[in-house]
C-alpha positions in Angstrom: 80.1 111.5 127.8 83.0 113.9 127.9 82.8 117.0 126.0 85.3 119.8 126.0 84.5 123.2 127.4 82.8 125.3 124.4 81.5 122.3 122.6 78.5 121.6 124.7 76.4 122.4 121.0 78.2 119.5 119.7 75.8 117.4 121.9 72.1 117.2 121.8 70.0 117.0 124.3 70.9 113.8 126.6 68.7 111.6 128.6 68.6 112.0 132.6 70.7 108.9 133.2 73.9 110.2 131.0 76.2 112.4 132.4 77.8 115.0 130.6 81.8 116.1 131.9 83.7 118.6 130.8 87.2 117.8 130.3 90.1 119.5 128.8 91.2 119.3 124.9 94.2 117.4 125.8 92.3 114.7 127.6 90.0 114.2 124.8 93.1 113.9 122.2 94.7 111.3 124.2 91.4 109.3 124.4 90.4 109.6 120.7 92.9 108.2 118.0 91.5 111.0 115.2 94.3 113.5 114.2 91.3 116.5 114.7 89.0 115.1 117.5 85.6 116.3 117.1 85.2 117.1 120.8 83.1 114.6 121.7 84.0 111.3 123.4 81.2 109.0 124.8 81.3 105.1 126.0 78.6 103.1 124.9 77.4 99.3 124.0 78.1 97.2 121.5 74.8 96.8 119.4 74.9 93.2 118.3 72.4 92.7 115.0 71.4 89.0 114.5 71.6 88.0 110.9 68.3 87.4 110.4 67.2 90.9 111.4 69.5 92.1 108.4 68.3 90.0 105.6 64.8 91.2 106.2 63.6 93.5 103.7 63.9 94.0 99.8 67.4 95.8 99.7 70.7 94.3 101.5 74.4 94.5 101.1 76.3 91.9 101.5 80.1 92.3 101.8 82.1 89.4 102.1 86.2 89.8 103.3 86.1 93.6 103.0 89.3 94.5 104.9 89.4 98.4 104.6 87.6 100.3 107.2 86.8 103.3 104.8 85.2 101.0 102.2 83.3 99.3 105.0 81.9 102.7 106.1 81.6 104.0 102.9 79.0 100.7 101.8 77.2 100.9 104.7 76.8 104.4 104.2 75.7 104.0 100.4 73.4 101.4 101.5 71.8 103.9 104.1 71.5 106.1 101.4 69.9 104.1 98.8 67.4 102.9 101.2 68.4 99.3 102.0 67.4 97.5 104.8 70.4 96.0 106.0 74.1 95.1 105.8 76.0 92.2 106.2 79.8 92.3 107.1 80.7 88.5 106.3 83.8 86.2 106.4 86.9 88.1 107.4 85.6 91.4 107.3 86.8 94.7 109.0 85.1 95.2 112.8 82.2 97.2 112.4 83.5 99.2 115.3 86.5 100.0 114.2 86.7 103.7 114.4 87.5 104.4 110.6 84.6 102.3 109.8 82.0 104.2 112.1 83.6 107.5 110.8 83.1 106.8 107.3 79.7 105.4 107.6 79.0 108.9 109.0 76.5 107.7 111.6 74.5 105.4 109.1 75.9 102.7 111.1 73.3 103.1 113.5 70.5 103.9 110.7 70.0 100.1 109.6 70.7 96.6 111.0 74.8 95.7 110.1 75.1 91.9 111.3 78.3 90.1 111.2 78.6 86.6 110.1 82.2 84.9 110.0 80.9 82.3 107.4 80.4 84.3 104.1 79.0 81.2 102.5 76.4 80.8 105.4 75.2 84.5 104.8 74.9 83.8 101.2 72.5 81.0 101.7 70.7 82.7 104.4 70.0 85.6 101.8 68.5 83.2 99.7 66.7 81.3 102.6 65.4 84.6 103.4 63.8 85.2 99.9 66.3 87.2 98.6 67.9 86.8 94.9 71.7 87.0 95.3 73.6 89.2 93.0 77.5 89.0 93.0 79.5 91.7 91.4 82.1 90.2 88.9 83.8 91.9 85.7 83.1 89.3 83.2 79.4 88.5 84.9 77.0 87.3 82.4 74.3 90.3 83.1 74.9 93.8 82.6 73.7 96.1 85.4 72.3 98.5 83.0 70.0 95.8 81.2 68.9 94.1 84.3 66.0 96.1 85.8 63.6 93.2 85.7 66.1 91.3 87.7 66.9 94.1 90.1 63.3 94.8 90.7 63.1 91.8 93.1 64.2 91.7 96.9 67.9 91.5 96.4 71.1 90.8 98.3 74.0 92.6 96.5 77.0 90.5 97.2 80.5 92.7 97.2 83.7 90.9 97.5 87.5 92.2 99.1 89.4 95.2 97.6 92.2 93.4 96.2 91.0 90.5 94.8 87.3 90.1 94.6 85.1 87.2 95.4 86.2 83.8 95.6 85.2 81.5 92.9 83.5 79.6 95.6 81.5 82.1 96.8 80.5 83.9 93.7 79.3 80.4 92.7 76.6 80.2 95.4 75.0 83.7 94.0 72.0 83.3 91.9 73.6 85.7 89.1 76.9 87.5 88.7 76.4 91.1 87.2 78.9 93.3 85.4 79.2 97.1 85.7 80.2 98.4 82.4 82.9 100.3 81.7 83.1 102.1 78.9 86.4 103.9 79.4 90.1 102.8 79.5 89.9 102.4 83.5 90.6 98.5 84.3 88.3 98.5 87.3 85.7 100.7 89.8 86.8 101.0 93.6 84.6 98.8 96.0 82.4 101.7 97.3 81.9 103.4 93.8 80.7 99.8 92.5 78.5 99.1 95.4 76.9 102.7 95.2 75.8 102.0 91.4 74.4 98.8 92.3 72.6 99.3 95.1 71.1 102.7 93.6 70.4 100.7 90.5 68.2 97.9 92.5 67.0 101.3 94.4 66.1 102.8 90.9 64.1 99.5 89.7 62.4 98.7 93.4 60.6 102.1 93.1 59.6 102.3 89.4 
Protein backbone atom coordinates (compact mmCIF):
# COMPACT_ATOMS: atom_id res chain seq x y z
CA UNK A 1 0.00 0.00 0.00
CA UNK A 2 1.32 3.42 -0.99
CA UNK A 3 0.54 6.56 0.96
CA UNK A 4 1.76 10.13 0.79
CA UNK A 5 3.61 11.54 3.81
CA UNK A 6 1.20 13.05 6.31
CA UNK A 7 -1.71 10.90 5.16
CA UNK A 8 -0.96 7.88 7.32
CA UNK A 9 -4.11 8.61 9.34
CA UNK A 10 -6.16 7.65 6.28
CA UNK A 11 -5.01 4.05 6.66
CA UNK A 12 -6.46 1.99 9.53
CA UNK A 13 -4.36 -0.53 11.42
CA UNK A 14 -2.91 -2.88 8.82
CA UNK A 15 -2.27 -6.63 9.12
CA UNK A 16 1.38 -7.57 9.52
CA UNK A 17 1.60 -8.88 5.95
CA UNK A 18 0.56 -5.55 4.39
CA UNK A 19 3.49 -3.23 3.77
CA UNK A 20 3.00 0.54 3.94
CA UNK A 21 5.29 2.64 1.75
CA UNK A 22 5.53 6.43 1.83
CA UNK A 23 5.78 8.03 -1.61
CA UNK A 24 5.77 11.54 -3.00
CA UNK A 25 2.38 13.08 -3.93
CA UNK A 26 3.45 13.30 -7.58
CA UNK A 27 3.90 9.53 -7.72
CA UNK A 28 0.42 8.95 -6.31
CA UNK A 29 -1.08 11.32 -8.85
CA UNK A 30 0.48 9.28 -11.65
CA UNK A 31 -0.98 6.05 -10.25
CA UNK A 32 -4.49 7.39 -9.65
CA UNK A 33 -7.14 8.35 -12.24
CA UNK A 34 -8.74 10.79 -9.80
CA UNK A 35 -8.28 14.53 -10.22
CA UNK A 36 -7.76 14.90 -6.46
CA UNK A 37 -6.26 11.62 -5.15
CA UNK A 38 -7.12 10.76 -1.56
CA UNK A 39 -3.47 10.03 -0.82
CA UNK A 40 -3.62 6.24 -0.68
CA UNK A 41 -3.13 3.62 -3.40
CA UNK A 42 -3.38 -0.09 -2.77
CA UNK A 43 -3.15 -3.24 -4.86
CA UNK A 44 -5.64 -5.97 -4.00
CA UNK A 45 -7.07 -9.10 -5.53
CA UNK A 46 -10.42 -9.09 -7.31
CA UNK A 47 -13.28 -10.72 -5.44
CA UNK A 48 -15.31 -13.05 -7.65
CA UNK A 49 -18.79 -13.65 -6.24
CA UNK A 50 -20.88 -16.57 -7.47
CA UNK A 51 -24.30 -15.64 -8.82
CA UNK A 52 -26.01 -17.90 -6.28
CA UNK A 53 -24.30 -16.03 -3.42
CA UNK A 54 -25.75 -12.69 -4.56
CA UNK A 55 -29.23 -14.19 -4.90
CA UNK A 56 -29.39 -15.49 -1.34
CA UNK A 57 -31.73 -13.46 0.84
CA UNK A 58 -34.93 -11.44 0.61
CA UNK A 59 -33.90 -8.38 -1.41
CA UNK A 60 -31.64 -8.17 -4.46
CA UNK A 61 -30.91 -5.50 -7.07
CA UNK A 62 -30.45 -6.90 -10.57
CA UNK A 63 -28.96 -4.36 -12.98
CA UNK A 64 -29.25 -5.23 -16.69
CA UNK A 65 -27.11 -3.41 -19.24
CA UNK A 66 -26.29 -0.57 -16.84
CA UNK A 67 -23.42 1.21 -18.58
CA UNK A 68 -22.76 4.30 -16.45
CA UNK A 69 -20.27 3.57 -13.65
CA UNK A 70 -21.70 6.34 -11.47
CA UNK A 71 -25.19 4.88 -11.72
CA UNK A 72 -23.98 1.33 -11.09
CA UNK A 73 -22.02 2.39 -8.03
CA UNK A 74 -24.93 4.44 -6.70
CA UNK A 75 -27.35 1.53 -7.11
CA UNK A 76 -24.95 -0.66 -5.15
CA UNK A 77 -24.77 2.01 -2.45
CA UNK A 78 -28.58 2.31 -2.35
CA UNK A 79 -28.94 -1.47 -2.14
CA UNK A 80 -26.52 -1.55 0.76
CA UNK A 81 -28.31 1.28 2.55
CA UNK A 82 -31.70 -0.39 2.09
CA UNK A 83 -30.38 -3.62 3.61
CA UNK A 84 -30.38 -5.62 0.38
CA UNK A 85 -28.67 -8.99 0.39
CA UNK A 86 -26.91 -8.74 -2.97
CA UNK A 87 -26.50 -7.03 -6.32
CA UNK A 88 -26.08 -8.54 -9.78
CA UNK A 89 -24.54 -6.69 -12.71
CA UNK A 90 -26.01 -8.53 -15.68
CA UNK A 91 -25.58 -8.45 -19.43
CA UNK A 92 -23.22 -5.86 -20.87
CA UNK A 93 -23.07 -3.82 -17.67
CA UNK A 94 -20.16 -1.69 -16.57
CA UNK A 95 -17.18 -3.35 -14.88
CA UNK A 96 -17.66 -3.61 -11.13
CA UNK A 97 -14.01 -2.67 -10.65
CA UNK A 98 -14.17 0.42 -12.80
CA UNK A 99 -12.69 3.08 -10.47
CA UNK A 100 -15.73 5.33 -10.93
CA UNK A 101 -18.08 2.47 -10.02
CA UNK A 102 -16.16 1.76 -6.84
CA UNK A 103 -15.97 5.44 -5.88
CA UNK A 104 -19.70 5.91 -6.47
CA UNK A 105 -20.44 2.92 -4.24
CA UNK A 106 -18.51 4.66 -1.41
CA UNK A 107 -17.37 1.30 -0.03
CA UNK A 108 -20.70 -0.49 -0.41
CA UNK A 109 -19.25 -2.70 -3.17
CA UNK A 110 -17.36 -4.43 -0.35
CA UNK A 111 -20.28 -4.61 2.09
CA UNK A 112 -22.54 -7.01 0.21
CA UNK A 113 -22.03 -9.66 -2.49
CA UNK A 114 -21.95 -8.25 -6.01
CA UNK A 115 -21.99 -10.85 -8.78
CA UNK A 116 -21.47 -10.49 -12.52
CA UNK A 117 -23.53 -12.50 -15.02
CA UNK A 118 -23.07 -11.88 -18.75
CA UNK A 119 -26.42 -13.47 -19.63
CA UNK A 120 -29.12 -11.15 -18.27
CA UNK A 121 -31.93 -13.61 -18.99
CA UNK A 122 -30.04 -16.32 -17.14
CA UNK A 123 -29.69 -13.99 -14.15
CA UNK A 124 -33.46 -13.38 -14.09
CA UNK A 125 -34.21 -17.10 -14.26
CA UNK A 126 -31.64 -17.83 -11.55
CA UNK A 127 -33.32 -15.26 -9.28
CA UNK A 128 -36.68 -16.92 -9.81
CA UNK A 129 -35.19 -20.34 -9.14
CA UNK A 130 -33.78 -18.94 -5.90
CA UNK A 131 -37.34 -18.14 -4.79
CA UNK A 132 -37.27 -14.41 -5.55
CA UNK A 133 -40.15 -12.59 -7.22
CA UNK A 134 -38.63 -10.57 -10.06
CA UNK A 135 -40.09 -7.08 -10.38
CA UNK A 136 -39.18 -5.09 -13.49
CA UNK A 137 -39.35 -1.31 -13.41
CA UNK A 138 -41.34 0.09 -16.36
CA UNK A 139 -43.00 3.45 -16.91
CA UNK A 140 -46.23 1.76 -18.01
CA UNK A 141 -46.07 -1.18 -15.60
CA UNK A 142 -49.28 -2.84 -14.48
CA UNK A 143 -48.48 -2.48 -10.77
CA UNK A 144 -48.25 0.86 -8.91
CA UNK A 145 -45.26 0.93 -6.56
CA UNK A 146 -47.26 2.73 -3.87
CA UNK A 147 -50.02 0.12 -3.96
CA UNK A 148 -47.86 -2.98 -3.92
CA UNK A 149 -47.01 -3.61 -0.27
CA UNK A 150 -48.31 -7.18 -0.29
CA UNK A 151 -46.18 -7.94 -3.32
CA UNK A 152 -43.13 -6.14 -1.97
CA UNK A 153 -43.24 -8.03 1.32
CA UNK A 154 -42.16 -11.21 -0.47
CA UNK A 155 -38.51 -12.02 -1.28
CA UNK A 156 -37.80 -9.77 -4.25
CA UNK A 157 -35.26 -9.15 -6.99
CA UNK A 158 -35.68 -5.71 -8.56
CA UNK A 159 -34.77 -5.69 -12.25
CA UNK A 160 -33.40 -2.33 -13.41
CA UNK A 161 -32.61 -1.52 -17.04
CA UNK A 162 -30.26 0.63 -19.06
CA UNK A 163 -30.14 4.37 -18.31
CA UNK A 164 -31.13 5.46 -21.82
CA UNK A 165 -33.18 2.57 -23.18
CA UNK A 166 -34.69 0.88 -20.15
CA UNK A 167 -35.30 -2.86 -20.20
CA UNK A 168 -35.43 -4.80 -23.46
CA UNK A 169 -38.97 -6.10 -24.04
CA UNK A 170 -37.84 -9.71 -23.99
CA UNK A 171 -36.13 -9.25 -20.63
CA UNK A 172 -39.05 -7.37 -19.06
CA UNK A 173 -41.32 -10.20 -20.24
CA UNK A 174 -39.38 -12.65 -18.07
CA UNK A 175 -40.22 -10.70 -14.90
CA UNK A 176 -43.06 -11.83 -12.66
CA UNK A 177 -44.52 -8.30 -12.51
CA UNK A 178 -43.82 -4.92 -14.09
CA UNK A 179 -43.94 -2.04 -11.62
CA UNK A 180 -44.33 1.66 -12.35
CA UNK A 181 -43.26 4.52 -10.12
CA UNK A 182 -46.04 7.13 -10.22
CA UNK A 183 -44.96 10.55 -11.44
CA UNK A 184 -47.28 13.26 -10.18
CA UNK A 185 -45.51 16.22 -11.71
CA UNK A 186 -44.40 17.05 -15.24
CA UNK A 187 -41.08 15.18 -15.25
CA UNK A 188 -40.89 12.59 -18.01
CA UNK A 189 -38.89 10.06 -16.01
CA UNK A 190 -36.55 9.43 -13.10
CA UNK A 191 -32.82 8.85 -13.07
CA UNK A 192 -31.93 5.15 -12.78
CA UNK A 193 -30.30 5.42 -9.37
CA UNK A 194 -33.19 7.53 -8.03
CA UNK A 195 -35.72 4.98 -9.24
CA UNK A 196 -33.65 2.18 -7.74
CA UNK A 197 -33.53 3.94 -4.37
CA UNK A 198 -37.31 4.36 -4.32
CA UNK A 199 -37.95 0.72 -5.24
CA UNK A 200 -35.39 -0.77 -2.87
CA UNK A 201 -36.60 1.31 0.07
CA UNK A 202 -40.23 0.48 -0.73
CA UNK A 203 -39.30 -3.20 -0.46
CA UNK A 204 -37.26 -2.62 2.69
CA UNK A 205 -40.22 -0.90 4.35
CA UNK A 206 -42.69 -3.60 3.32
CA UNK A 207 -40.40 -6.42 4.40
CA UNK A 208 -39.81 -4.84 7.80
CA UNK A 209 -43.44 -3.95 8.51
